[in-house]
VMD Tcl script that builds the backbone (N, CA, C; Angstrom):
set m [mol new atoms 342]
animate dup $m
set s [atomselect $m all]
$s set {name element resname resid chain x y z} {
  {N N UNK 1 A -66.249 2.198 -33.782}
  {CA C UNK 1 A -65.361 2.346 -32.639}
  {C C UNK 1 A -63.939 2.485 -33.147}
  {N N UNK 2 A -63.265 3.543 -32.809}
  {CA C UNK 2 A -61.875 3.731 -33.205}
  {C C UNK 2 A -61.670 3.716 -34.710}
  {N N UNK 3 A -62.682 4.092 -35.477}
  {CA C UNK 3 A -62.577 4.101 -36.930}
  {C C UNK 3 A -63.001 2.806 -37.592}
  {N N UNK 4 A -63.312 1.779 -36.818}
  {CA C UNK 4 A -63.739 0.489 -37.376}
  {C C UNK 4 A -65.261 0.419 -37.410}
  {N N UNK 5 A -65.779 -0.274 -38.419}
  {CA C UNK 5 A -67.223 -0.427 -38.558}
  {C C UNK 5 A -67.719 -1.475 -37.558}
  {N N UNK 6 A -68.690 -1.109 -36.787}
  {CA C UNK 6 A -69.261 -1.961 -35.762}
  {C C UNK 6 A -70.271 -2.936 -36.374}
  {N N UNK 7 A -70.124 -4.244 -36.067}
  {CA C UNK 7 A -71.109 -5.234 -36.524}
  {C C UNK 7 A -72.306 -5.242 -35.580}
  {N N UNK 8 A -72.041 -5.260 -34.284}
  {CA C UNK 8 A -73.095 -5.154 -33.275}
  {C C UNK 8 A -72.474 -4.819 -31.932}
  {N N UNK 9 A -73.308 -4.449 -31.012}
  {CA C UNK 9 A -72.839 -4.111 -29.684}
  {C C UNK 9 A -73.895 -4.451 -28.648}
  {N N UNK 10 A -73.432 -4.750 -27.445}
  {CA C UNK 10 A -74.327 -5.099 -26.353}
  {C C UNK 10 A -73.884 -4.396 -25.089}
  {N N UNK 11 A -74.848 -3.912 -24.333}
  {CA C UNK 11 A -74.582 -3.356 -23.018}
  {C C UNK 11 A -75.198 -4.319 -22.003}
  {N N UNK 12 A -74.450 -4.672 -20.992}
  {CA C UNK 12 A -74.917 -5.606 -19.966}
  {C C UNK 12 A -75.206 -4.842 -18.681}
  {N N UNK 13 A -76.363 -5.114 -18.124}
  {CA C UNK 13 A -76.778 -4.454 -16.894}
  {C C UNK 13 A -77.020 -5.500 -15.817}
  {N N UNK 14 A -76.627 -5.182 -14.596}
  {CA C UNK 14 A -76.921 -6.028 -13.440}
  {C C UNK 14 A -77.642 -5.147 -12.435}
  {N N UNK 15 A -78.823 -5.563 -12.061}
  {CA C UNK 15 A -79.657 -4.785 -11.134}
  {C C UNK 15 A -79.791 -3.333 -11.574}
  {N N UNK 16 A -79.977 -3.132 -12.867}
  {CA C UNK 16 A -80.193 -1.804 -13.412}
  {C C UNK 16 A -78.951 -0.943 -13.568}
  {N N UNK 17 A -77.768 -1.507 -13.321}
  {CA C UNK 17 A -76.520 -0.753 -13.437}
  {C C UNK 17 A -75.685 -1.306 -14.583}
  {N N UNK 18 A -75.098 -0.406 -15.375}
  {CA C UNK 18 A -74.250 -0.826 -16.487}
  {C C UNK 18 A -73.068 -1.621 -15.963}
  {N N UNK 19 A -72.886 -2.814 -16.489}
  {CA C UNK 19 A -71.812 -3.692 -16.037}
  {C C UNK 19 A -70.657 -3.716 -17.030}
  {N N UNK 20 A -70.987 -3.914 -18.310}
  {CA C UNK 20 A -69.938 -3.908 -19.334}
  {C C UNK 20 A -70.553 -3.698 -20.705}
  {N N UNK 21 A -69.671 -3.401 -21.644}
  {CA C UNK 21 A -70.070 -3.191 -23.032}
  {C C UNK 21 A -69.229 -4.118 -23.911}
  {N N UNK 22 A -69.884 -4.846 -24.802}
  {CA C UNK 22 A -69.202 -5.693 -25.785}
  {C C UNK 22 A -69.507 -5.171 -27.178}
  {N N UNK 23 A -68.460 -5.005 -27.967}
  {CA C UNK 23 A -68.605 -4.570 -29.348}
  {C C UNK 23 A -68.019 -5.636 -30.260}
  {N N UNK 24 A -68.734 -6.014 -31.295}
  {CA C UNK 24 A -68.257 -6.994 -32.265}
  {C C UNK 24 A -67.847 -6.266 -33.530}
  {N N UNK 25 A -66.628 -6.554 -33.982}
  {CA C UNK 25 A -66.027 -5.875 -35.127}
  {C C UNK 25 A -65.371 -6.931 -36.007}
  {N N UNK 26 A -65.381 -6.739 -37.313}
  {CA C UNK 26 A -64.765 -7.673 -38.243}
  {C C UNK 26 A -63.282 -7.867 -37.905}
  {N N UNK 27 A -62.832 -9.108 -37.954}
  {CA C UNK 27 A -61.434 -9.443 -37.641}
  {C C UNK 27 A -60.457 -8.653 -38.495}
  {N N UNK 28 A -60.818 -8.394 -39.743}
  {CA C UNK 28 A -59.884 -7.687 -40.626}
  {C C UNK 28 A -59.669 -6.227 -40.223}
  {N N UNK 29 A -60.455 -5.717 -39.292}
  {CA C UNK 29 A -60.279 -4.344 -38.815}
  {C C UNK 29 A -59.606 -4.277 -37.443}
  {N N UNK 30 A -59.301 -5.421 -36.861}
  {CA C UNK 30 A -58.765 -5.437 -35.502}
  {C C UNK 30 A -57.352 -4.857 -35.415}
  {N N UNK 31 A -56.546 -5.027 -36.441}
  {CA C UNK 31 A -55.176 -4.498 -36.407}
  {C C UNK 31 A -55.186 -2.972 -36.296}
  {N N UNK 32 A -56.125 -2.328 -36.984}
  {CA C UNK 32 A -56.251 -0.867 -36.904}
  {C C UNK 32 A -56.645 -0.462 -35.485}
  {N N UNK 33 A -57.592 -1.170 -34.910}
  {CA C UNK 33 A -58.002 -0.879 -33.538}
  {C C UNK 33 A -56.869 -1.125 -32.551}
  {N N UNK 34 A -56.153 -2.218 -32.751}
  {CA C UNK 34 A -55.008 -2.549 -31.905}
  {C C UNK 34 A -54.000 -1.396 -31.917}
  {N N UNK 35 A -53.664 -0.925 -33.099}
  {CA C UNK 35 A -52.701 0.177 -33.226}
  {C C UNK 35 A -53.235 1.445 -32.564}
  {N N UNK 36 A -54.523 1.720 -32.749}
  {CA C UNK 36 A -55.143 2.910 -32.158}
  {C C UNK 36 A -55.108 2.844 -30.636}
  {N N UNK 37 A -55.476 1.697 -30.078}
  {CA C UNK 37 A -55.486 1.544 -28.616}
  {C C UNK 37 A -54.073 1.603 -28.040}
  {N N UNK 38 A -53.121 1.001 -28.739}
  {CA C UNK 38 A -51.727 1.028 -28.282}
  {C C UNK 38 A -51.192 2.460 -28.315}
  {N N UNK 39 A -51.540 3.193 -29.350}
  {CA C UNK 39 A -51.100 4.586 -29.447}
  {C C UNK 39 A -51.702 5.429 -28.325}
  {N N UNK 40 A -52.980 5.178 -28.043}
  {CA C UNK 40 A -53.674 5.984 -27.035}
  {C C UNK 40 A -53.324 5.578 -25.606}
  {N N UNK 41 A -53.257 4.261 -25.332}
  {CA C UNK 41 A -53.097 3.782 -23.959}
  {C C UNK 41 A -51.736 3.155 -23.656}
  {N N UNK 42 A -50.904 3.013 -24.671}
  {CA C UNK 42 A -49.589 2.419 -24.456}
  {C C UNK 42 A -49.622 0.905 -24.540}
  {N N UNK 43 A -48.540 0.293 -24.086}
  {CA C UNK 43 A -48.404 -1.164 -24.131}
  {C C UNK 43 A -49.476 -1.820 -23.266}
  {N N UNK 44 A -50.106 -2.889 -23.775}
  {CA C UNK 44 A -51.132 -3.570 -22.981}
  {C C UNK 44 A -50.539 -4.194 -21.710}
  {N N UNK 45 A -51.373 -4.294 -20.682}
  {CA C UNK 45 A -50.954 -4.910 -19.421}
  {C C UNK 45 A -50.795 -6.421 -19.574}
  {N N UNK 46 A -51.545 -7.001 -20.505}
  {CA C UNK 46 A -51.523 -8.461 -20.696}
  {C C UNK 46 A -51.730 -8.765 -22.174}
  {N N UNK 47 A -50.992 -9.766 -22.680}
  {CA C UNK 47 A -51.156 -10.247 -24.053}
  {C C UNK 47 A -51.239 -11.765 -24.011}
  {N N UNK 48 A -52.300 -12.310 -24.592}
  {CA C UNK 48 A -52.489 -13.767 -24.662}
  {C C UNK 48 A -52.563 -14.156 -26.135}
  {N N UNK 49 A -51.693 -15.056 -26.558}
  {CA C UNK 49 A -51.647 -15.473 -27.964}
  {C C UNK 49 A -52.147 -16.906 -28.169}
  {N N UNK 50 A -53.083 -17.343 -27.334}
  {CA C UNK 50 A -53.655 -18.678 -27.479}
  {C C UNK 50 A -54.374 -18.764 -28.822}
  {N N UNK 51 A -54.057 -19.763 -29.653}
  {CA C UNK 51 A -54.692 -19.865 -30.971}
  {C C UNK 51 A -56.213 -20.041 -30.879}
  {N N UNK 52 A -56.895 -19.605 -31.909}
  {CA C UNK 52 A -58.344 -19.781 -32.047}
  {C C UNK 52 A -58.588 -21.117 -32.732}
  {N N UNK 53 A -59.523 -21.911 -32.218}
  {CA C UNK 53 A -59.857 -23.183 -32.863}
  {C C UNK 53 A -61.277 -23.081 -33.417}
  {N N UNK 54 A -61.398 -23.345 -34.729}
  {CA C UNK 54 A -62.722 -23.287 -35.336}
  {C C UNK 54 A -63.468 -24.607 -35.119}
  {N N UNK 55 A -64.700 -24.676 -35.629}
  {CA C UNK 55 A -65.546 -25.860 -35.426}
  {C C UNK 55 A -64.983 -27.113 -36.089}
  {N N UNK 56 A -64.121 -26.938 -37.081}
  {CA C UNK 56 A -63.502 -28.073 -37.774}
  {C C UNK 56 A -62.250 -28.569 -37.047}
  {N N UNK 57 A -61.847 -27.864 -35.989}
  {CA C UNK 57 A -60.667 -28.252 -35.236}
  {C C UNK 57 A -59.380 -27.616 -35.728}
  {N N UNK 58 A -59.478 -26.750 -36.740}
  {CA C UNK 58 A -58.297 -26.049 -37.244}
  {C C UNK 58 A -57.971 -24.881 -36.318}
  {N N UNK 59 A -56.682 -24.626 -36.125}
  {CA C UNK 59 A -56.285 -23.491 -35.305}
  {C C UNK 59 A -55.782 -22.349 -36.178}
  {N N UNK 60 A -56.075 -21.155 -35.732}
  {CA C UNK 60 A -55.660 -19.936 -36.421}
  {C C UNK 60 A -55.013 -19.006 -35.400}
  {N N UNK 61 A -54.102 -18.157 -35.852}
  {CA C UNK 61 A -53.496 -17.211 -34.914}
  {C C UNK 61 A -54.569 -16.328 -34.265}
  {N N UNK 62 A -54.364 -16.017 -33.012}
  {CA C UNK 62 A -55.292 -15.160 -32.288}
  {C C UNK 62 A -54.521 -14.386 -31.240}
  {N N UNK 63 A -54.998 -13.222 -30.913}
  {CA C UNK 63 A -54.378 -12.420 -29.873}
  {C C UNK 63 A -55.467 -11.748 -29.055}
  {N N UNK 64 A -55.278 -11.767 -27.751}
  {CA C UNK 64 A -56.147 -11.019 -26.845}
  {C C UNK 64 A -55.254 -10.085 -26.044}
  {N N UNK 65 A -55.570 -8.798 -26.096}
  {CA C UNK 65 A -54.773 -7.788 -25.388}
  {C C UNK 65 A -55.658 -7.072 -24.386}
  {N N UNK 66 A -55.098 -6.836 -23.205}
  {CA C UNK 66 A -55.840 -6.178 -22.136}
  {C C UNK 66 A -55.111 -4.917 -21.689}
  {N N UNK 67 A -55.825 -3.822 -21.709}
  {CA C UNK 67 A -55.336 -2.559 -21.171}
  {C C UNK 67 A -56.141 -2.245 -19.921}
  {N N UNK 68 A -55.501 -1.686 -18.911}
  {CA C UNK 68 A -56.191 -1.207 -17.718}
  {C C UNK 68 A -55.900 0.284 -17.622}
  {N N UNK 69 A -56.956 1.070 -17.707}
  {CA C UNK 69 A -56.820 2.528 -17.723}
  {C C UNK 69 A -57.740 3.111 -16.656}
  {N N UNK 70 A -57.162 3.719 -15.648}
  {CA C UNK 70 A -57.921 4.345 -14.558}
  {C C UNK 70 A -58.970 3.395 -13.988}
  {N N UNK 71 A -58.585 2.157 -13.754}
  {CA C UNK 71 A -59.482 1.175 -13.171}
  {C C UNK 71 A -60.433 0.518 -14.142}
  {N N UNK 72 A -60.466 0.992 -15.367}
  {CA C UNK 72 A -61.327 0.391 -16.387}
  {C C UNK 72 A -60.520 -0.609 -17.194}
  {N N UNK 73 A -61.137 -1.714 -17.537}
  {CA C UNK 73 A -60.456 -2.752 -18.313}
  {C C UNK 73 A -60.999 -2.755 -19.730}
  {N N UNK 74 A -60.081 -2.751 -20.686}
  {CA C UNK 74 A -60.437 -2.792 -22.097}
  {C C UNK 74 A -59.736 -3.998 -22.702}
  {N N UNK 75 A -60.502 -4.923 -23.260}
  {CA C UNK 75 A -59.946 -6.156 -23.821}
  {C C UNK 75 A -60.267 -6.219 -25.306}
  {N N UNK 76 A -59.230 -6.380 -26.122}
  {CA C UNK 76 A -59.361 -6.531 -27.567}
  {C C UNK 76 A -59.024 -7.980 -27.910}
  {N N UNK 77 A -59.932 -8.672 -28.588}
  {CA C UNK 77 A -59.719 -10.054 -28.996}
  {C C UNK 77 A -59.883 -10.128 -30.516}
  {N N UNK 78 A -58.828 -10.552 -31.203}
  {CA C UNK 78 A -58.859 -10.600 -32.675}
  {C C UNK 78 A -59.933 -11.564 -33.181}
  {N N UNK 79 A -59.996 -12.751 -32.611}
  {CA C UNK 79 A -61.016 -13.735 -33.005}
  {C C UNK 79 A -61.779 -14.121 -31.750}
  {N N UNK 80 A -63.065 -13.865 -31.769}
  {CA C UNK 80 A -63.884 -14.074 -30.580}
  {C C UNK 80 A -64.566 -15.433 -30.623}
  {N N UNK 81 A -65.828 -15.480 -30.962}
  {CA C UNK 81 A -66.549 -16.753 -31.013}
  {C C UNK 81 A -66.585 -17.366 -32.406}
  {N N UNK 82 A -66.331 -16.544 -33.427}
  {CA C UNK 82 A -66.224 -17.033 -34.804}
  {C C UNK 82 A -64.972 -16.447 -35.435}
  {N N UNK 83 A -64.490 -17.090 -36.473}
  {CA C UNK 83 A -63.193 -16.756 -37.055}
  {C C UNK 83 A -63.105 -15.337 -37.619}
  {N N UNK 84 A -64.226 -14.799 -38.124}
  {CA C UNK 84 A -64.158 -13.493 -38.784}
  {C C UNK 84 A -64.694 -12.342 -37.941}
  {N N UNK 85 A -64.861 -12.579 -36.627}
  {CA C UNK 85 A -65.333 -11.521 -35.743}
  {C C UNK 85 A -64.422 -11.358 -34.534}
  {N N UNK 86 A -64.040 -10.114 -34.303}
  {CA C UNK 86 A -63.274 -9.776 -33.119}
  {C C UNK 86 A -64.177 -9.096 -32.109}
  {N N UNK 87 A -63.619 -8.846 -30.923}
  {CA C UNK 87 A -64.438 -8.267 -29.860}
  {C C UNK 87 A -63.640 -7.230 -29.077}
  {N N UNK 88 A -64.333 -6.190 -28.674}
  {CA C UNK 88 A -63.825 -5.214 -27.719}
  {C C UNK 88 A -64.757 -5.292 -26.517}
  {N N UNK 89 A -64.194 -5.482 -25.336}
  {CA C UNK 89 A -65.000 -5.511 -24.112}
  {C C UNK 89 A -64.484 -4.432 -23.176}
  {N N UNK 90 A -65.388 -3.624 -22.681}
  {CA C UNK 90 A -65.036 -2.539 -21.768}
  {C C UNK 90 A -65.780 -2.781 -20.459}
  {N N UNK 91 A -65.032 -2.837 -19.361}
  {CA C UNK 91 A -65.639 -3.011 -18.040}
  {C C UNK 91 A -64.744 -2.348 -17.004}
  {N N UNK 92 A -65.260 -2.168 -15.820}
  {CA C UNK 92 A -64.488 -1.534 -14.763}
  {C C UNK 92 A -64.517 -2.349 -13.484}
  {N N UNK 93 A -63.816 -1.869 -12.477}
  {CA C UNK 93 A -63.767 -2.569 -11.190}
  {C C UNK 93 A -65.162 -2.712 -10.597}
  {N N UNK 94 A -65.955 -1.656 -10.707}
  {CA C UNK 94 A -67.313 -1.704 -10.174}
  {C C UNK 94 A -68.121 -2.788 -10.883}
  {N N UNK 95 A -67.935 -2.909 -12.198}
  {CA C UNK 95 A -68.656 -3.926 -12.966}
  {C C UNK 95 A -68.225 -5.320 -12.539}
  {N N UNK 96 A -66.938 -5.513 -12.326}
  {CA C UNK 96 A -66.448 -6.819 -11.883}
  {C C UNK 96 A -67.015 -7.171 -10.517}
  {N N UNK 97 A -67.084 -6.193 -9.612}
  {CA C UNK 97 A -67.658 -6.422 -8.289}
  {C C UNK 97 A -69.145 -6.743 -8.395}
  {N N UNK 98 A -69.864 -6.015 -9.284}
  {CA C UNK 98 A -71.291 -6.283 -9.503}
  {C C UNK 98 A -71.503 -7.702 -10.010}
  {N N UNK 99 A -70.696 -8.097 -10.983}
  {CA C UNK 99 A -70.818 -9.433 -11.561}
  {C C UNK 99 A -70.567 -10.500 -10.505}
  {N N UNK 100 A -69.512 -10.329 -9.724}
  {CA C UNK 100 A -69.184 -11.298 -8.668}
  {C C UNK 100 A -70.323 -11.391 -7.651}
  {N N UNK 101 A -70.837 -10.238 -7.235}
  {CA C UNK 101 A -71.943 -10.213 -6.267}
  {C C UNK 101 A -73.187 -10.885 -6.845}
  {N N UNK 102 A -73.486 -10.612 -8.109}
  {CA C UNK 102 A -74.649 -11.196 -8.774}
  {C C UNK 102 A -74.522 -12.720 -8.828}
  {N N UNK 103 A -73.345 -13.209 -9.205}
  {CA C UNK 103 A -73.114 -14.660 -9.288}
  {C C UNK 103 A -73.253 -15.303 -7.917}
  {N N UNK 104 A -72.680 -14.665 -6.909}
  {CA C UNK 104 A -72.785 -15.205 -5.546}
  {C C UNK 104 A -74.234 -15.269 -5.081}
  {N N UNK 105 A -75.037 -14.243 -5.402}
  {CA C UNK 105 A -76.458 -14.245 -5.050}
  {C C UNK 105 A -77.183 -15.388 -5.743}
  {N N UNK 106 A -76.861 -15.579 -7.044}
  {CA C UNK 106 A -77.522 -16.644 -7.812}
  {C C UNK 106 A -77.145 -18.019 -7.264}
  {N N UNK 107 A -75.882 -18.203 -6.895}
  {CA C UNK 107 A -75.447 -19.485 -6.337}
  {C C UNK 107 A -76.174 -19.747 -5.026}
  {N N UNK 108 A -76.239 -18.720 -4.174}
  {CA C UNK 108 A -76.915 -18.867 -2.888}
  {C C UNK 108 A -78.396 -19.176 -3.090}
  {N N UNK 109 A -79.047 -18.482 -4.014}
  {CA C UNK 109 A -80.463 -18.709 -4.291}
  {C C UNK 109 A -80.690 -20.111 -4.853}
  {N N UNK 110 A -79.807 -20.563 -5.751}
  {CA C UNK 110 A -79.961 -21.885 -6.346}
  {C C UNK 110 A -79.672 -23.001 -5.352}
  {N N UNK 111 A -78.797 -22.765 -4.391}
  {CA C UNK 111 A -78.472 -23.813 -3.414}
  {C C UNK 111 A -79.667 -24.097 -2.509}
  {N N UNK 112 A -80.566 -23.131 -2.349}
  {CA C UNK 112 A -81.776 -23.342 -1.555}
  {C C UNK 112 A -82.752 -24.287 -2.230}
  {N N UNK 113 A -82.614 -24.417 -3.546}
  {CA C UNK 113 A -83.513 -25.292 -4.316}
  {C C UNK 113 A -83.196 -26.770 -4.117}
  {N N UNK 114 A -82.011 -27.086 -3.585}
  {CA C UNK 114 A -81.621 -28.495 -3.451}
  {C C UNK 114 A -82.074 -29.094 -2.161}
}
mol reanalyze $m
mol bondsrecalc $m
mol representation Tube
mol addrep $m
C-alpha cells in the first residue's frame, strides 16, 4: 500500500456488505505512507499524538492521523496494537452507518435474553 510492504490485511463485512479495510504495515514504513497520504490528500482533518503504551508500561511516541476524502475516512496509526506495527483503516459513511445499525441490532437481540 503506497509503496510500503503489507504485513497483513483484513476486510470486514456486515450482512454481506464491505464495511472497512484494515491493513497492517511495519512501523518503520509509516513515515513514508504518512508523507504519501499528506501529499495526495493534504493536511489531515485530525491528528492525535497520544503515546503508545507497551505491555511493560513504557510509553513511546505515537501518532494517529485521519483524512476524510469524499465521505471516506482514512486513518493512519503509527503504532497500533504492538510497538512495531502500524495500521491503515479505510471506511466510509455507509460503513459507519452499517456498523452502528449492526451494533444496535445486537444490543436489542441480547437484551431479549435477560
